[in-house]
C-alpha positions, -999 to +999 in steps of 0.1 A: -184-562-171-217-561-151-244-538-165-276-533-145-309-515-154-335-505-129-372-502-137-401-488-116-422-515-133-428-552-126-414-569-157-421-604-171-388-621-168-397-649-192-406-624-219-373-606-215-354-639-216-373-652-247-368-620-266-331-618-259-327-655-268-346-649-300-323-620-309-291-641-303-305-669-324-309-646-354-282-649-381-249-633-372-262-623-338-254-659-329-219-647-321-231-633-288-241-668-278-207-682-285-183-698-261-150-681-254-118-702-258-081-696-257-062-707-288-027-720-290-014-684-294-031-674-261-057-653-279-095-655-275-116-674-300-154-674-301-169-709-307-205-707-318-227-738-314-244-750-345-276-751-326-286-736-293-304-760-270-315-762-234-282-778-226-263-753-246-284-721-243-278-688-262-279-669-229-275-681-193-305-670-173-310-667-135-340-652-117-349-641-082-381-628-066-372-616-031-395-598-008-365-580+009-330-577-005-302-569+020-278-549-001-243-550+013-215-526+003-206-551-025-240-549-043-223-561-075-227-597-065-264-592-056-273-575-089-253-599-111-268-630-095-253-661-079-242-677-111-225-647-127-190-652-140-163-638-117-134-638-142-123-650-176-116-685-163-154-689-158-158-685-196-130-705-211-130-734-187-167-740-189-194-742-216-211-710-204-223-686-231-208-652-234-239-635-219-254-640-185-288-625-177-300-621-141-335-606-134-346-596-099-383-590-097-399-572-067-436-563-062-429-528-074-397-527-095-373-549-115-335-551-119-322-565-152-285-573-152-262-585-180-227-599-173-202-602-201-166-597-210-157-562-222-139-577-252-173-588-265-186-552-270-182-516-258-207-489-247-221-482-282-222-519-290-243-524-258-267-498-271-272-518-303-278-549-282-306-533-261-321-515-291-325-547-310-335-566-279-363-541-275-373-546-312-376-583-308-396-579-276-420-556-294-423-583-322-406-560-347-380-585-359-380-571-394-361-539-382-334-558-363-300-544-374-278-569-392-247-581-373-214-582-392-202-616-403-182-631-374-156-645-399-149-610-412-125-588-393-129-551-404-100-542-380-077-565-399-085-548-432-077-514-416-043-526-403-034-541-437-041-510-456-010-491-470+000-462-448-004-428-461+028-410-470+013-378-458+005-391-423+010-363-398+032-372-368+015-371-334+024-339-316+029-357-283+051-384-297+081-372-276+060-379-245+054-416-253+065-438-224+092-463-235+115-487-217+127-474-183+103-445-183+074-470-185+089-488-155+091-456-135+055-447-144+042-481-133+062-479-100+046-445-093+012-458-102+015-488-078+029-465-051-002-443-054-024-474-048-004-488-019+006-456-001-017-429-014-050-419+001-076-446+005-099-448-026-135-457-026-158-464-055-194-451-055-221-439-079-229-402-078-261-386-092-256-350-104-290-332-104-299-313-135-300-280-115-264-286-104-252-292-139-269-260-150-251-242-122-218-256-133-225-244-169-233-209-156-200-208-137-181-220-168-196-192-189-187-166-163-151-172-171-156-172-209-190-166-224-178-174-259-172-211-251-194-237-266-193-265-240-212-297-238-226-311-205-200-339-206-171-315-210-183-294-181-189-324-158-156-341-168-136-309-160-154-305-126-148-341-117-111-340-126-106-311-103-124-329-076-104-362-080-072-342-078-082-323-047-058-344-026-028-330-044-011-298-031-018-266-049+019-262-052+024-296-068+042-297-101+031-333-108+015-335-143-018-352-150-021-381-175-057-381-185-067-412-205-100-412-223-118-438-244-120-425-280-124-438-315-091-456-323-096-463-360-073-435-371-044-449-351-051-486-357-022-492-380+004-480-355-013-500-328-014-532-349+023-531-354+032-533-317+001-547-301+005-523-273-016-492-266+008-462-262+007-439-232+019-403-235+028-386-203+057-378-179+070-408-159+058-390-127+023-383-141-008-390-121-031-412-141-068-403-145-091-426-166-122-409-181-149-426-201-183-413-212-211-434-226-238-407-224-239-406-262-255-440-261-286-425-245-296-457-229-327-440-213-341-438-248-326-470-263-342-494-238-379-499-243-393-530-224-429-518-223-443-551-238-429-569-208-445-547-182-468-566-159-478-536-137-464-502-127-447-499-094-457-476-066-427-454-071-437-448-108-463-423-095-435-400-085-415-400-117-420-389-153-402-419-166-424-437-192-435-472-186-409-498-197-381-472-196-352-474-172-348-453-141-310-458-144-285-479-163-252-485-145-220-504-149-216-522-115-181-531-106-165-547-076-155-523-048-121-540-046-113-525-080-114-490-065-083-475-083-073-439-080-088-415-105-116-433-124-144-412-139-171-430-158-200-408-170-228-434-174-255-412-189-285-390-182-319-401-169-354-389-179-351-360-154-319-347-168-298-360-139-263-374-148-252-407-132-214-411-127-193-440-114-165-424-095-134-440-079-114-415-059-099-406-025-115-399+008-107-362+006-128-359-026-156-378-011-156-355+019-161-325-005-190-343-022-206-350+012-202-314+022-220-303-010-248-326-002-251-314+034 
């Protein structure tokens, strides 16, 4: 996972590195400086050095200070840096720490990029990381949130709890893919990739006025609804992603969304497999939304600001606050039907990572014309 932040400020790369290193060297935060290894069972273990040194650092740092940066279509590699891991083998076959930090400093802006495995944390965990990173940078180490003991596994305690006798059966249990139906679904999914419309992955900015217009259209149909921005944007994007399908199509949609799994952990721990509930012919859409993390407020690197960039004169974004925060993925991973709402900036615009077909991109381009 490559997560990049853009600032219209010139930031001190050494201050950013030292504060992140200081955080990871604090008590149980040391887990983030661990080395990932495969055990005999093929599962991932985290090996934490007894002491971090220059030879075994808490975080791997690279820096760049270009005058001009030629951004190709694959800008992921440019933002992540030349030494960024490109797969799990880069972690378990070397002595690299779990976090890689790459800082690109221009004369008027800065890109700060973290590369890590998704198994290390999720969107809300990333928020905790940058919040406490900001606290250490500000010298406020006393308010750093404590990290749970790495030797303690709360998820294991959840899975070992006795099941409630009153547990309500899941109402879509009959739709769960099993056996041959799973094979049919996977064959259809692969066929969509190989023979369906060409998919491209891009970042879309939805202006605040456009989101307001979508809300007005939604309330025209039913004024009694109480809809969030995320619900409105997600519904509109799902319709857009499915625009390549015929209006007469009877093919069902399988919409998968990242939600809190704690209530279903016992059933998951028994099989070790995440269930999927849909028809074998369903078209898979993956939706995720980390706007709740409010990264535009969580990140505060003001103590590292060397000077304000020229573009900062045309924005209301406070000094040390991000212009945008994005997950940057490789364009070769452009699968059909991926919607990732990455959050809202200080102007109320929503940033969305969208992987969809050319027909949907044509509609987006027509709206921008």
